[in-house]
C-alpha positions in Angstrom: 0.0 0.0 0.0 2.9 2.4 0.7 4.4 1.7 -2.7 1.0 2.3 -4.3 0.7 5.7 -2.5 4.2 6.7 -3.5 3.4 5.9 -7.1 0.3 8.1 -6.9 2.2 11.0 -5.5 5.0 10.6 -8.1 2.5 10.6 -11.0 0.7 13.7 -9.5 4.0 15.6 -9.3 5.0 14.7 -12.8 1.7 16.0 -14.2 1.4 19.0 -11.9 2.5 21.7 -14.3 0.1 20.4 -17.0 -2.8 20.3 -14.6 -2.6 23.9 -13.5 -1.9 25.2 -17.0 -4.9 23.5 -18.7 -8.5 24.7 -18.5 -10.5 23.0 -15.7 -12.7 20.1 -16.8 -16.4 20.1 -16.3 -17.3 18.7 -12.8 -18.0 15.0 -13.1 -18.7 12.8 -10.0 -19.2 9.1 -9.6 -22.0 9.9 -7.1 -25.0 9.6 -7.1 -26.7 6.7 -8.9 -26.2 3.1 -9.9 -24.1 3.9 -13.0 -20.4 4.6 -13.1 -19.4 7.5 -15.4 -16.5 7.1 -17.9 -15.0 10.5 -17.2 -11.7 10.8 -15.5 -10.1 13.4 -13.3 -7.7 15.9 -15.0 -4.0 15.1 -14.2 -3.0 16.4 -10.8 -6.6 17.0 -9.7 -8.1 15.2 -6.6 -11.7 14.6 -5.8 -13.2 13.3 -2.5 -16.7 11.6 -2.7 -18.3 10.9 0.6 -21.5 9.0 1.4 -22.7 10.8 4.6 -25.4 8.2 5.2 -26.8 5.1 3.5 -29.7 3.0 4.7 -30.8 -0.3 3.2 -33.7 -2.6 4.2 -34.1 -6.2 3.3 -37.2 -8.1 4.5 -38.8 -11.5 4.0 -41.2 -13.7 5.9 -38.6 -14.6 8.5 -36.5 -11.6 9.1 -35.8 -7.9 8.5 -32.3 -6.6 8.1 -31.5 -2.9 8.3 -28.0 -1.8 7.3 -26.7 1.8 7.9 -23.3 2.9 6.6 -21.6 6.2 7.4 -18.5 7.6 5.8 -18.5 5.6 2.5 -15.5 7.5 1.0 -13.8 7.4 -2.4 -10.6 9.3 -3.3 -10.1 9.9 -7.1 -6.7 11.1 -8.3 -6.0 12.2 -11.9 -2.8 10.5 -13.1 -2.7 11.3 -16.8 -5.1 13.1 -19.3 -7.1 9.9 -19.5 -6.4 7.8 -16.4 -7.2 8.1 -12.8 -6.7 6.0 -9.6 -9.3 5.4 -7.0 -9.1 4.4 -3.3 -12.4 3.6 -1.4 -13.3 2.6 2.1 -16.4 2.6 4.4 -15.6 4.0 7.8 -18.5 2.5 9.8 -21.4 0.2 9.2 -24.3 -0.9 11.5 -26.4 -4.0 10.9 -29.6 -4.7 12.8 -31.4 -8.1 12.2 -34.8 -8.7 13.7 -36.5 -12.1 13.7 -40.0 -11.5 12.5 -41.3 -14.7 14.2 -39.7 -14.5 17.7 -39.0 -10.7 17.8 -35.3 -11.3 18.7 -32.9 -8.6 17.6 -29.2 -8.9 16.8 -26.8 -6.0 16.0 -23.3 -5.8 14.6 -20.9 -3.0 13.9 -17.7 -2.7 12.0 -15.6 -1.0 9.3 -15.7 -1.9 5.6 -13.3 -3.3 3.1 -10.9 -1.2 1.0 -11.2 -0.9 -2.7 -8.6 0.1 -5.2 -9.3 0.8 -8.9 -7.9 2.3 -12.1 -10.1 4.0 -14.7 -8.7 4.3 -18.2 -10.8 6.4 -20.5 -10.7 5.3 -24.2 -12.6 8.2 -25.7 -13.4 11.8 -24.4 -12.0 11.7 -20.8 -14.1 14.8 -20.0 -17.3 12.7 -20.5 -18.5 14.7 -23.5 -20.1 13.2 -26.7 -19.6 9.4 -26.8 -17.3 8.4 -23.9 -16.2 5.0 -22.8 -13.7 3.7 -20.2 -12.4 0.4 -18.7 -12.1 0.2 -14.9 -10.5 -2.8 -13.2 -10.8 -3.0 -9.5 -9.9 -5.1 -6.5 -11.4 -5.2 -3.0 -9.2 -6.0 0.0 -10.6 -7.7 3.1 -9.8 -5.0 5.7 -13.4 -4.9 7.1 -15.0 -6.7 10.0 -17.8 -9.2 10.0 -20.6 -6.7 9.9 -20.1 -5.2 6.4 -16.8 -6.8 5.3 -16.8 -9.5 2.6 -14.1 -11.7 4.4 -11.9 -12.3 1.3 -10.5 -10.4 -1.7 -12.5 -9.8 -4.8 -11.9 -8.3 -8.2 -13.7 -7.2 -11.3 -14.0 -5.1 -14.5 -16.4 -2.3 -15.3 -16.9 -0.7 -18.7 -18.6 2.7 -18.1 -20.2 4.3 -21.1 -22.1 7.5 -21.7 -23.6 9.2 -24.8 -24.7 12.9 -24.8 -28.1 13.2 -26.5 -28.1 16.9 -26.4 -30.6 19.2 -24.7 -29.4 18.1 -21.3 -30.0 14.4 -21.8 -27.6 11.5 -21.8 -27.6 7.7 -22.0 -25.7 5.8 -19.4 -24.5 2.1 -19.2 -22.1 0.2 -17.0 -21.7 -3.5 -17.9 -19.4 -5.4 -15.4 -18.1 -8.8 -14.6 -16.8 -9.7 -11.1 -14.9 -12.4 -9.2 -17.3 -11.8 -6.2 -16.6 -13.1 -2.7 -18.6 -16.2 -1.7 -21.4 -15.7 0.9 -19.3 -17.6 3.5 -16.4 -15.2 3.0 -14.0 -17.9 1.6 -13.4 -18.0 -2.1 -14.9 -16.3 -5.2 -17.5 -16.9 -7.8 -18.8 -15.3 -11.1 -21.1 -12.3 -11.0 -22.1 -10.2 -14.0 -24.6 -7.8 -15.2 -25.2 -4.1 -16.2 -26.7 -0.8 -15.3 -28.5 1.4 -17.8 -30.1 4.7 -17.4 -31.0 8.2 -18.5 -29.3 11.3 -17.2 -31.0 14.7 -17.4 -30.3 18.3 -16.4 -33.1 20.1 -14.6 -31.2 23.4 -14.4 -27.6 24.7 -14.6 -26.9 23.4 -11.1 -29.4 20.5 -10.6 -29.2 17.2 -12.5 -30.7 13.7 -12.1 -30.8 10.2 -13.4 -33.3 7.3 -13.7 -31.6 3.9 -13.8 -32.1 0.2 -13.7 -29.7 -2.6 -12.9 -29.7 -6.4 -13.4 -27.0 -8.5 -11.8 -26.5 -12.2 -11.8 -24.7 -13.7 -8.9 -23.6 -17.4 -9.1 -22.7 -17.9 -5.4 -22.2 -21.6 -4.5 -24.7 -21.1 -1.6 -27.4 -20.1 -4.0 -27.7 -18.4 -7.4 -29.6 -15.1 -7.5 -30.5 -12.3 -9.9 -30.9 -8.8 -8.4 -33.0 -6.2 -10.1 -33.0 -2.6 -9.0 -34.6 0.7 -10.1 -33.0 4.0 -9.0 -33.6 7.7 -9.0 -31.0 10.2 -7.9 -30.4 14.0 -7.8 -27.3 16.1 -7.6 -27.0 19.8 -6.8 -23.8 21.5 -7.8 -22.9 24.2 -5.3 -20.2 26.0 -7.3 -17.6 24.6 -9.8 -16.1 22.1 -7.3 -18.8 20.9 -4.9 -21.9 18.8 -5.2 -24.6 17.5 -2.7 -26.6 14.5 -3.7 -29.6 12.3 -2.7 -30.9 9.1 -4.1 -33.0 6.0 -3.6 -33.2 2.5 -5.0 -36.1 0.0 -5.0 -35.8 -3.8 -5.4 -37.8 -5.2 -8.3 -37.7 -8.9 -7.2 -37.3 -11.0 -4.1 -33.6 -11.4 -4.5 -33.0 -7.7 -4.2 -32.9 -5.3 -1.2 -36.3 -3.8 -0.7 -35.3 -0.2 -0.3 -32.1 2.0 -0.2 -31.8 5.7 0.6 -28.6 7.7 0.6 -27.1 11.2 0.8 -23.6 12.4 0.1 -21.3 15.2 -0.9 -18.4 15.6 -3.4 -15.5 18.1 -3.3 -12.9 18.6 -6.0 -9.5 20.1 -5.2 
């Protein structure tokens, strides 16, 4: 991890003169929403994206599980004109499980796993026009039992966007993962995609309507999750955004409800 951090600093230093000389890119955040954008940070630029709060409810005939995460942070660092590095971590998670038959309640708390990623844009790194990127990532088992996976995982995302004009854009993020098994030991295949429509409401307010379908071939039981999402982002100046969003499960394999709020700051 120290070597990784040193490499990031070296790349930032090498690109520093270029970063300050060039015109600033349009603000482009990963938050909010289910999709991942293909845009990358300008070289030498840094962006912090923080989930202030995230609540998810899962319920069936036997139990109800409420999960609340605080401090879901992502650090994005521009390395070159078309590549950025990302480091993510969830500071705290609280899980409450209630048996709907007996009424018994169990709670668990802990920190989350760490995630590292590289995003290489292949066309239009500012996200304009038709833009596409590849984004390999790996998750490291640094978290506890509450919200940690228990083993390492990895995957590849292909973020895509297409500007339709008049403030509308098409969004898609197909992905394939070596997802961690439910028992926290080993990996299995998971794959799927997100698709959506982004829209501008005003110069400072934007939103997106999205749907996702993910197939998970866990040895303990195969499942297909389907979600629908709506999110809004308000840009407070050139370098800051506040956001809010919600997702709804569309089948019994999916979480019932998710609500979240966050903030993004570019430096």
